[in-house]
N, CA, C and O atoms as a DFTB+ gen file, in Angstrom:
588 C
 N C O
     1  1      10.113     -23.445      -6.804
     2  2      10.351     -24.858      -7.021
     3  2       9.995     -25.189      -8.472
     4  3       8.996     -24.705      -9.004
     5  1      10.816     -26.010      -9.094
     6  2      10.577     -26.440     -10.471
     7  2       9.496     -27.515     -10.499
     8  3       9.286     -28.231      -9.520
     9  1       8.825     -27.613     -11.622
    10  2       7.733     -28.571     -11.786
    11  2       8.189     -30.004     -11.515
    12  3       7.506     -30.747     -10.809
    13  1       9.339     -30.398     -12.069
    14  2       9.833     -31.758     -11.877
    15  2       9.982     -32.080     -10.392
    16  3       9.541     -33.135      -9.936
    17  1      10.600     -31.179      -9.644
    18  2      10.821     -31.402      -8.212
    19  2       9.498     -31.473      -7.460
    20  3       9.316     -32.321      -6.586
    21  1       8.577     -30.578      -7.805
    22  2       7.257     -30.577      -7.181
    23  2       6.535     -31.889      -7.473
    24  3       5.959     -32.493      -6.568
    25  1       6.560     -32.333      -8.730
    26  2       5.873     -33.563      -9.126
    27  2       6.433     -34.761      -8.368
    28  3       5.669     -35.611      -7.910
    29  1       7.747     -34.840      -8.230
    30  2       8.340     -35.944      -7.461
    31  2       7.880     -35.901      -6.011
    32  3       7.583     -36.940      -5.421
    33  1       7.820     -34.710      -5.435
    34  2       7.404     -34.573      -4.036
    35  2       5.939     -34.975      -3.851
    36  3       5.622     -35.714      -2.919
    37  1       5.044     -34.503      -4.719
    38  2       3.629     -34.836      -4.536
    39  2       3.344     -36.294      -4.892
    40  3       2.431     -36.895      -4.327
    41  1       4.103     -36.867      -5.812
    42  2       3.881     -38.259      -6.198
    43  2       4.135     -39.195      -5.025
    44  3       3.560     -40.281      -4.961
    45  1       4.995     -38.782      -4.095
    46  2       5.295     -39.592      -2.915
    47  2       4.235     -39.472      -1.821
    48  3       4.272     -40.228      -0.850
    49  1       3.300     -38.548      -1.957
    50  2       2.253     -38.405      -0.948
    51  2       1.301     -39.599      -0.996
    52  3       1.104     -40.201      -2.052
    53  1       0.713     -39.938       0.149
    54  2      -0.208     -41.082       0.190
    55  2      -1.341     -40.946      -0.837
    56  3      -2.024     -39.925      -0.911
    57  1      -1.509     -42.001      -1.617
    58  2      -2.605     -42.070      -2.565
    59  2      -2.359     -41.455      -3.924
    60  3      -3.075     -41.776      -4.873
    61  1      -1.372     -40.581      -4.056
    62  2      -1.166     -39.873      -5.320
    63  2      -0.753     -40.819      -6.439
    64  3      -1.312     -40.753      -7.534
    65  1       0.210     -41.693      -6.188
    66  2       0.657     -42.594      -7.255
    67  2      -0.483     -43.497      -7.717
    68  3      -0.621     -43.761      -8.911
    69  1      -1.299     -43.970      -6.778
    70  2      -2.420     -44.838      -7.145
    71  2      -3.450     -44.092      -7.998
    72  3      -3.969     -44.636      -8.973
    73  1      -3.739     -42.853      -7.625
    74  2      -4.700     -42.063      -8.401
    75  2      -4.129     -41.772      -9.785
    76  3      -4.842     -41.872     -10.784
    77  1      -2.859     -41.415      -9.849
    78  2      -2.234     -41.122     -11.143
    79  2      -2.246     -42.345     -12.056
    80  3      -2.527     -42.227     -13.249
    81  1      -1.943     -43.514     -11.503
    82  2      -1.974     -44.734     -12.312
    83  2      -3.388     -45.057     -12.767
    84  3      -3.586     -45.516     -13.891
    85  1      -4.369     -44.823     -11.910
    86  2      -5.766     -45.035     -12.310
    87  2      -6.172     -44.065     -13.414
    88  3      -6.832     -44.454     -14.378
    89  1      -5.778     -42.807     -13.269
    90  2      -6.086     -41.828     -14.313
    91  2      -5.455     -42.240     -15.639
    92  3      -6.064     -42.087     -16.698
    93  1      -4.246     -42.759     -15.576
    94  2      -3.532     -43.186     -16.781
    95  2      -4.133     -44.467     -17.365
    96  3      -4.484     -44.511     -18.544
    97  1      -4.249     -45.498     -16.543
    98  2      -4.625     -46.818     -17.047
    99  2      -6.132     -47.011     -17.206
   100  3      -6.575     -47.683     -18.138
   101  1      -6.916     -46.431     -16.311
   102  2      -8.363     -46.647     -16.337
   103  2      -9.125     -45.560     -17.092
   104  3     -10.244     -45.782     -17.554
   105  1      -8.505     -44.376     -17.216
   106  2      -9.239     -43.247     -17.794
   107  2      -8.522     -42.595     -18.975
   108  3      -8.981     -41.572     -19.482
   109  1      -7.409     -43.169     -19.417
   110  2      -6.728     -42.687     -20.610
   111  2      -6.146     -41.288     -20.511
   112  3      -6.008     -40.602     -21.524
   113  1      -5.804     -40.857     -19.305
   114  2      -5.252     -39.520     -19.112
   115  2      -3.724     -39.559     -19.102
   116  3      -3.122     -40.613     -18.894
   117  1      -3.116     -38.420     -19.325
   118  2      -1.662     -38.285     -19.271
   119  2      -1.360     -37.559     -17.966
   120  3      -1.607     -36.358     -17.853
   121  1      -0.829     -38.277     -16.980
   122  2      -0.730     -37.711     -15.642
   123  2       0.293     -36.580     -15.537
   124  3       0.105     -35.661     -14.739
   125  1       1.353     -36.626     -16.313
   126  2       2.299     -35.501     -16.283
   127  2       1.593     -34.222     -16.727
   128  3       1.826     -33.151     -16.166
   129  1       0.745     -34.337     -17.718
   130  2      -0.032     -33.191     -18.203
   131  2      -0.980     -32.687     -17.117
   132  3      -1.077     -31.481     -16.888
   133  1      -1.674     -33.597     -16.453
   134  2      -2.593     -33.194     -15.378
   135  2      -1.840     -32.517     -14.233
   136  3      -2.263     -31.476     -13.732
   137  1      -0.726     -33.115     -13.826
   138  2       0.049     -32.519     -12.738
   139  2       0.589     -31.152     -13.136
   140  3       0.621     -30.234     -12.317
   141  1       1.012     -31.015     -14.389
   142  2       1.484     -29.710     -14.877
   143  2       0.380     -28.677     -14.763
   144  3       0.626     -27.548     -14.340
   145  1      -0.837     -29.056     -15.137
   146  2      -1.954     -28.117     -15.048
   147  2      -2.194     -27.695     -13.598
   148  3      -2.431     -26.520     -13.317
   149  1      -2.131     -28.656     -12.687
   150  2      -2.328     -28.334     -11.275
   151  2      -1.192     -27.468     -10.733
   152  3      -1.409     -26.612      -9.874
   153  1       0.001     -27.694     -11.233
   154  2       1.176     -26.952     -10.778
   155  2       1.174     -25.506     -11.283
   156  3       1.428     -24.575     -10.520
   157  1       0.887     -25.331     -12.567
   158  2       1.098     -24.016     -13.176
   159  2      -0.172     -23.250     -13.500
   160  3      -0.099     -22.065     -13.824
   161  1      -1.347     -23.893     -13.424
   162  2      -2.604     -23.261     -13.796
   163  2      -2.442     -22.495     -15.112
   164  3      -2.545     -21.269     -15.128
   165  1      -2.192     -23.203     -16.207
   166  2      -1.914     -22.542     -17.486
   167  2      -3.139     -21.858     -18.080
   168  3      -4.278     -22.182     -17.741
   169  1      -2.886     -20.917     -18.963
   170  2      -3.966     -20.262     -19.707
   171  2      -4.609     -21.305     -20.625
   172  3      -4.051     -22.381     -20.839
   173  1      -5.774     -20.980     -21.158
   174  2      -6.451     -21.915     -22.062
   175  2      -5.586     -22.243     -23.277
   176  3      -5.531     -23.393     -23.712
   177  1      -4.911     -21.232     -23.822
   178  2      -4.042     -21.468     -24.977
   179  2      -2.880     -22.375     -24.635
   180  3      -2.551     -23.290     -25.390
   181  1      -2.247     -22.117     -23.475
   182  2      -1.145     -22.978     -23.039
   183  2      -1.645     -24.388     -22.756
   184  3      -0.956     -25.368     -23.040
   185  1      -2.839     -24.485     -22.199
   186  2      -3.422     -25.790     -21.898
   187  2      -3.655     -26.579     -23.188
   188  3      -3.366     -27.774     -23.241
   189  1      -4.166     -25.931     -24.209
   190  2      -4.381     -26.598     -25.505
   191  2      -3.060     -27.043     -26.120
   192  3      -2.948     -28.163     -26.617
   193  1      -2.060     -26.163     -26.085
   194  2      -0.738     -26.525     -26.620
   195  2      -0.114     -27.648     -25.797
   196  3       0.514     -28.552     -26.349
   197  1      -0.287     -27.591     -24.490
   198  2       0.242     -28.641     -23.621
   199  2      -0.418     -29.985     -23.875
   200  3       0.251     -31.018     -23.880
   201  1      -1.731     -29.977     -24.088
   202  2      -2.448     -31.227     -24.380
   203  2      -1.960     -31.824     -25.698
   204  3      -1.755     -33.033     -25.806
   205  1      -1.779     -30.971     -26.685
   206  2      -1.292     -31.446     -27.986
   207  2       0.108     -32.048     -27.860
   208  3       0.381     -33.128     -28.384
   209  1       0.984     -31.338     -27.162
   210  2       2.347     -31.829     -26.948
   211  2       2.337     -33.149     -26.186
   212  3       2.986     -34.108     -26.602
   213  1       1.604     -33.207     -25.071
   214  2       1.580     -34.407     -24.233
   215  2       0.957     -35.585     -24.977
   216  3       1.425     -36.715     -24.839
   217  1      -0.079     -35.340     -25.754
   218  2      -0.713     -36.404     -26.534
   219  2       0.288     -37.000     -27.527
   220  3       0.410     -38.219     -27.641
   221  1       0.994     -36.137     -28.236
   222  2       1.997     -36.602     -29.199
   223  2       3.116     -37.366     -28.485
   224  3       3.501     -38.452     -28.918
   225  1       3.632     -36.806     -27.402
   226  2       4.729     -37.434     -26.654
   227  2       4.294     -38.793     -26.116
   228  3       5.052     -39.762     -26.161
   229  1       3.065     -38.853     -25.608
   230  2       2.554     -40.104     -25.050
   231  2       2.397     -41.164     -26.135
   232  3       2.745     -42.327     -25.928
   233  1       1.879     -40.767     -27.276
   234  2       1.640     -41.700     -28.365
   235  2       2.935     -42.185     -29.009
   236  3       3.103     -43.380     -29.255
   237  1       3.840     -41.263     -29.279
   238  2       5.035     -41.589     -30.053
   239  2       6.251     -41.998     -29.224
   240  3       7.085     -42.774     -29.692
   241  1       6.358     -41.490     -28.015
   242  2       7.575     -41.702     -27.220
   243  2       7.286     -42.496     -25.942
   244  3       7.754     -43.623     -25.779
   245  1       6.529     -41.905     -25.066
   246  2       6.345     -42.465     -23.730
   247  2       5.544     -43.764     -23.732
   248  3       5.904     -44.712     -23.034
   249  1       4.471     -43.815     -24.502
   250  2       3.646     -45.018     -24.555
   251  2       4.419     -46.255     -24.980
   252  3       4.336     -47.288     -24.315
   253  1       5.172     -46.175     -26.077
   254  2       5.958     -47.357     -26.470
   255  2       7.013     -47.764     -25.430
   256  3       7.253     -48.953     -25.226
   257  1       7.633     -46.792     -24.783
   258  2       8.609     -47.126     -23.736
   259  2       7.901     -47.824     -22.577
   260  3       8.381     -48.839     -22.072
   261  1       6.755     -47.278     -22.155
   262  2       5.992     -47.868     -21.050
   263  2       5.558     -49.295     -21.409
   264  3       5.655     -50.203     -20.584
   265  1       5.090     -49.482     -22.624
   266  2       4.665     -50.817     -23.060
   267  2       5.837     -51.790     -23.046
   268  3       5.678     -52.947     -22.655
   269  1       7.004     -51.332     -23.468
   270  2       8.192     -52.189     -23.417
   271  2       8.516     -52.592     -21.987
   272  3       8.817     -53.755     -21.717
   273  1       8.453     -51.635     -21.075
   274  2       8.724     -51.949     -19.663
   275  2       7.727     -52.976     -19.141
   276  3       8.111     -53.938     -18.476
   277  1       6.454     -52.773     -19.440
   278  2       5.428     -53.702     -18.965
   279  2       5.584     -55.087     -19.600
   280  3       5.326     -56.103     -18.955
   281  1       6.002     -55.120     -20.853
   282  2       6.192     -56.400     -21.538
   283  2       7.347     -57.196     -20.942
   284  3       7.398     -58.418     -21.076
   285  1       8.263     -56.508     -20.291
   286  2       9.412     -57.174     -19.685
   287  2       9.147     -57.653     -18.259
   288  3      10.024     -58.257     -17.642
   289  1       7.961     -57.396     -17.731
   290  2       7.664     -57.805     -16.357
   291  2       7.572     -59.325     -16.213
   292  3       8.222     -59.879     -15.326
   293  1       6.799     -60.020     -17.040
   294  2       6.769     -61.485     -16.918
   295  2       7.961     -62.121     -17.640
   296  3       8.591     -61.484     -18.485
   297  1       8.260     -63.356     -17.311
   298  2       9.335     -64.060     -18.014
   299  2       9.099     -64.071     -19.528
   300  3       7.963     -64.107     -20.000
   301  1      10.204     -64.039     -20.266
   302  2      10.163     -64.067     -21.729
   303  2      11.099     -65.188     -22.195
   304  3      12.199     -64.933     -22.685
   305  1      10.636     -66.441     -22.031
   306  2      11.509     -67.549     -22.422
   307  2      11.917     -67.451     -23.890
   308  3      11.097     -67.074     -24.727
   309  1      13.123     -67.771     -24.209
   310  2      14.188     -68.350     -23.390
   311  2      15.133     -67.298     -22.814
   312  3      16.246     -67.640     -22.414
   313  1      14.728     -66.043     -22.762
   314  2      15.594     -64.980     -22.244
   315  2      15.866     -65.213     -20.759
   316  3      14.948     -65.491     -19.987
   317  1      17.120     -65.100     -20.373
   318  2      17.532     -65.234     -18.981
   319  2      16.807     -64.198     -18.119
   320  3      16.760     -63.021     -18.477
   321  1      16.244     -64.624     -16.994
   322  2      15.464     -63.734     -16.138
   323  2      16.279     -62.550     -15.612
   324  3      15.776     -61.428     -15.555
   325  1      17.525     -62.795     -15.230
   326  2      18.348     -61.689     -14.720
   327  2      18.597     -60.655     -15.810
   328  3      18.553     -59.454     -15.545
   329  1      18.852     -61.102     -17.009
   330  2      19.074     -60.180     -18.121
   331  2      17.787     -59.408     -18.427
   332  3      17.829     -58.202     -18.671
   333  1      16.634     -60.111     -18.415
   334  2      15.353     -59.465     -18.669
   335  2      15.065     -58.396     -17.621
   336  3      14.657     -57.284     -17.956
   337  1      15.275     -58.733     -16.363
   338  2      15.003     -57.780     -15.284
   339  2      15.961     -56.593     -15.324
   340  3      15.562     -55.466     -15.028
   341  1      17.210     -56.834     -15.683
   342  2      18.171     -55.732     -15.827
   343  2      17.748     -54.806     -16.963
   344  3      17.831     -53.583     -16.841
   345  1      17.301     -55.387     -18.050
   346  2      16.810     -54.575     -19.168
   347  2      15.569     -53.796     -18.758
   348  3      15.422     -52.626     -19.111
   349  1      14.678     -54.440     -18.015
   350  2      13.468     -53.755     -17.541
   351  2      13.823     -52.538     -16.688
   352  3      13.190     -51.490     -16.814
   353  1      14.817     -52.665     -15.832
   354  2      15.249     -51.533     -15.003
   355  2      15.812     -50.403     -15.872
   356  3      15.570     -49.224     -15.611
   357  1      16.556     -50.779     -16.897
   358  2      17.101     -49.766     -17.811
   359  2      15.973     -49.063     -18.567
   360  3      16.013     -47.846     -18.745
   361  1      14.983     -49.809     -19.006
   362  2      13.832     -49.227     -19.696
   363  2      13.054     -48.323     -18.735
   364  3      12.559     -47.269     -19.135
   365  1      12.950     -48.738     -17.468
   366  2      12.266     -47.921     -16.461
   367  2      12.979     -46.580     -16.277
   368  3      12.325     -45.544     -16.154
   369  1      14.296     -46.592     -16.259
   370  2      15.064     -45.338     -16.162
   371  2      14.822     -44.459     -17.388
   372  3      14.689     -43.241     -17.272
   373  1      14.767     -45.085     -18.556
   374  2      14.497     -44.344     -19.788
   375  2      13.089     -43.749     -19.761
   376  3      12.877     -42.614     -20.188
   377  1      12.140     -44.520     -19.260
   378  2      10.757     -44.034     -19.143
   379  2      10.694     -42.816     -18.218
   380  3      10.022     -41.832     -18.527
   381  1      11.378     -42.884     -17.112
   382  2      11.401     -41.765     -16.176
   383  2      12.057     -40.537     -16.811
   384  3      11.597     -39.413     -16.611
   385  1      13.114     -40.749     -17.564
   386  2      13.768     -39.637     -18.248
   387  2      12.836     -39.030     -19.300
   388  3      12.797     -37.810     -19.457
   389  1      12.094     -39.863     -20.014
   390  2      11.134     -39.365     -21.003
   391  2      10.036     -38.552     -20.319
   392  3       9.590     -37.539     -20.859
   393  1       9.599     -38.986     -19.139
   394  2       8.621     -38.217     -18.348
   395  2       9.204     -36.857     -17.974
   396  3       8.524     -35.834     -18.057
   397  1      10.458     -36.860     -17.567
   398  2      11.092     -35.602     -17.171
   399  2      11.207     -34.640     -18.348
   400  3      10.948     -33.445     -18.200
   401  1      11.591     -35.148     -19.505
   402  2      11.687     -34.297     -20.695
   403  2      10.332     -33.678     -20.999
   404  3      10.247     -32.487     -21.297
   405  1       9.277     -34.472     -20.928
   406  2       7.931     -33.934     -21.152
   407  2       7.591     -32.866     -20.117
   408  3       7.093     -31.797     -20.470
   409  1       7.854     -33.146     -18.857
   410  2       7.516     -32.205     -17.793
   411  2       8.282     -30.890     -17.935
   412  3       7.715     -29.814     -17.744
   413  1       9.550     -30.978     -18.264
   414  2      10.339     -29.753     -18.435
   415  2       9.868     -28.962     -19.648
   416  3       9.890     -27.731     -19.636
   417  1       9.445     -29.662     -20.691
   418  2       8.929     -28.988     -21.879
   419  2       7.596     -28.318     -21.565
   420  3       7.355     -27.184     -21.981
   421  1       6.734     -29.012     -20.836
   422  2       5.456     -28.417     -20.430
   423  2       5.685     -27.186     -19.554
   424  3       5.028     -26.160     -19.727
   425  1       6.616     -27.297     -18.618
   426  2       6.895     -26.169     -17.726
   427  2       7.322     -24.944     -18.524
   428  3       6.891     -23.829     -18.227
   429  1       8.161     -25.139     -19.527
   430  2       8.631     -24.021     -20.344
   431  2       7.516     -23.451     -21.215
   432  3       7.579     -22.296     -21.637
   433  1       6.498     -24.262     -21.481
   434  2       5.399     -23.851     -22.347
   435  2       4.472     -22.833     -21.680
   436  3       3.943     -21.942     -22.344
   437  1       4.281     -22.964     -20.391
   438  2       3.317     -22.101     -19.690
   439  2       3.804     -20.663     -19.650
   440  3       4.943     -20.385     -19.275
   441  1       2.923     -19.760     -20.040
   442  2       3.279     -18.343     -20.034
   443  2       3.107     -17.719     -18.658
   444  3       3.583     -16.612     -18.405
   445  1       2.433     -18.427     -17.783
   446  2       2.281     -17.935     -16.405
   447  2       2.346     -19.117     -15.455
   448  3       2.049     -20.252     -15.826
   449  1       2.730     -18.837     -14.257
   450  2       2.828     -19.888     -13.248
   451  2       2.147     -19.399     -11.983
   452  3       2.673     -18.535     -11.281
   453  1       0.990     -19.943     -11.695
   454  2       0.234     -19.559     -10.510
   455  2       0.107     -20.766      -9.587
   456  3      -0.986     -21.099      -9.130
   457  1       1.209     -21.400      -9.328
   458  2       1.210     -22.636      -8.546
   459  2       0.384     -22.509      -7.279
   460  3       0.463     -21.526      -6.541
   461  1      -0.421     -23.559      -7.057
   462  2      -1.197     -23.642      -5.837
   463  2      -2.570     -23.017      -5.934
   464  3      -3.355     -23.132      -4.992
   465  1      -2.893     -22.360      -7.034
   466  2      -4.205     -21.733      -7.122
   467  2      -5.198     -22.677      -7.779
   468  3      -5.122     -22.941      -8.979
   469  1      -6.128     -23.183      -6.981
   470  2      -7.253     -23.991      -7.437
   471  2      -6.852     -25.219      -8.258
   472  3      -7.144     -25.279      -9.452
   473  1      -6.189     -26.197      -7.637
   474  2      -5.783     -27.379      -8.405
   475  2      -6.965     -28.159      -8.976
   476  3      -6.849     -28.717     -10.067
   477  1      -8.097     -28.218      -8.274
   478  2      -9.241     -28.964      -8.794
   479  2      -9.751     -28.341     -10.084
   480  3     -10.018     -29.045     -11.058
   481  1      -9.884     -27.040     -10.087
   482  2     -10.332     -26.335     -11.294
   483  2      -9.350     -26.558     -12.442
   484  3      -9.763     -26.794     -13.577
   485  1      -8.063     -26.483     -12.151
   486  2      -7.041     -26.692     -13.177
   487  2      -7.093     -28.124     -13.707
   488  3      -6.935     -28.343     -14.908
   489  1      -7.311     -29.097     -12.824
   490  2      -7.403     -30.493     -13.257
   491  2      -8.639     -30.721     -14.121
   492  3      -8.576     -31.464     -15.102
   493  1      -9.758     -30.094     -13.772
   494  2     -10.965     -30.205     -14.592
   495  2     -10.720     -29.652     -15.991
   496  3     -11.089     -30.273     -16.988
   497  1     -10.094     -28.478     -16.054
   498  2      -9.799     -27.859     -17.349
   499  2      -8.849     -28.736     -18.164
   500  3      -9.010     -28.879     -19.376
   501  1      -7.859     -29.320     -17.489
   502  2      -6.908     -30.192     -18.187
   503  2      -7.593     -31.452     -18.700
   504  3      -7.331     -31.885     -19.822
   505  1      -8.464     -32.041     -17.892
   506  2      -9.207     -33.215     -18.328
   507  2     -10.051     -32.917     -19.552
   508  3     -10.140     -33.733     -20.470
   509  1     -10.672     -31.744     -19.563
   510  2     -11.466     -31.330     -20.728
   511  2     -10.571     -31.105     -21.939
   512  3     -10.917     -31.509     -23.049
   513  1      -9.427     -30.467     -21.736
   514  2      -8.504     -30.199     -22.843
   515  2      -7.952     -31.500     -23.416
   516  3      -7.712     -31.598     -24.620
   517  1      -7.751     -32.495     -22.561
   518  2      -7.231     -33.779     -23.015
   519  2      -8.273     -34.510     -23.858
   520  3      -7.931     -35.231     -24.795
   521  1      -9.550     -34.316     -23.514
   522  2     -10.642     -35.009     -24.199
   523  2     -11.056     -36.224     -23.393
   524  3     -10.227     -36.846     -22.730
   525  1     -12.332     -36.564     -23.446
   526  2     -12.879     -37.678     -22.681
   527  2     -12.432     -37.584     -21.219
   528  3     -11.718     -38.453     -20.718
   529  1     -12.867     -36.510     -20.542
   530  2     -12.386     -36.269     -19.179
   531  2     -12.729     -37.399     -18.216
   532  3     -13.754     -38.063     -18.371
   533  1     -11.881     -37.613     -17.236
   534  2     -12.134     -38.653     -16.231
   535  2     -13.232     -38.193     -15.275
   536  3     -13.626     -37.027     -15.300
   537  1     -13.728     -39.096     -14.435
   538  2     -14.745     -38.706     -13.456
   539  2     -14.238     -37.589     -12.538
   540  3     -13.076     -37.577     -12.134
   541  1     -15.120     -36.671     -12.226
   542  2     -14.768     -35.528     -11.379
   543  2     -14.237     -35.979     -10.014
   544  3     -13.307     -35.378      -9.476
   545  1     -14.833     -37.040      -9.458
   546  2     -14.429     -37.465      -8.125
   547  2     -12.966     -37.932      -8.100
   548  3     -12.296     -37.792      -7.076
   549  1     -12.466     -38.480      -9.205
   550  2     -11.066     -38.909      -9.248
   551  2     -10.162     -37.678      -9.257
   552  3      -9.154     -37.628      -8.552
   553  1     -10.538     -36.684     -10.065
   554  2      -9.752     -35.440     -10.094
   555  2      -9.828     -34.720      -8.748
   556  3      -8.837     -34.150      -8.290
   557  1     -11.004     -34.744      -8.116
   558  2     -11.153     -34.113      -6.802
   559  2     -10.243     -34.801      -5.785
   560  3      -9.590     -34.135      -4.982
   561  1     -10.202     -36.114      -5.821
   562  2      -9.348     -36.867      -4.905
   563  2      -7.876     -36.512      -5.107
   564  3      -7.130     -36.353      -4.141
   565  1      -7.464     -36.390      -6.366
   566  2      -6.083     -35.987      -6.651
   567  2      -5.833     -34.566      -6.166
   568  3      -4.822     -34.304      -5.515
   569  1      -6.739     -33.653      -6.472
   570  2      -6.573     -32.246      -6.085
   571  2      -6.398     -32.105      -4.573
   572  3      -5.577     -31.309      -4.116
   573  1      -7.149     -32.856      -3.812
   574  2      -7.054     -32.780      -2.344
   575  2      -5.686     -33.197      -1.833
   576  3      -5.264     -32.755      -0.764
   577  1      -4.994     -34.032      -2.573
   578  2      -3.678     -34.506      -2.161
   579  2      -2.549     -33.611      -2.643
   580  3      -1.401     -33.771      -2.229
   581  1      -2.875     -32.672      -3.517
   582  2      -1.853     -31.797      -4.087
   583  2      -1.670     -30.497      -3.316
   584  3      -0.675     -29.800      -3.511
   585  1      -2.595     -30.168      -2.462
   586  2      -2.484     -28.908      -1.700
   587  2      -1.824     -29.116      -0.369
   588  3      -1.654     -28.163       0.392
């Protein structure tokens, strides 16, 4: 199974989307990067390269798209609400595509794929590689939902 397909499947599991959003919004983590680590259990070198790539992508590409989508949620007078909401949906599709590009790039980056082996350990390593790791209990909660 490809990383993108796996990520879509696990994201639909109970609690996963909420934990991922908390990791992103409350703890400054890049959830595609964390999920990639849990999926592929990358080597330390791949993990460092993946963190660098994801950090750049998040800062330069994904973050601005996400901010645009969020900015379009409330009314923006005098912009017509239907037009605003249609644009928001288009931006949401673009955001999802940007996530997919990142995920496919991360998947190609890993020199080994040991899917399913110790997701909690992989998430801890990814949190450390990202910098300012989130609380262990949040990563543990995510790991339990990924197996």
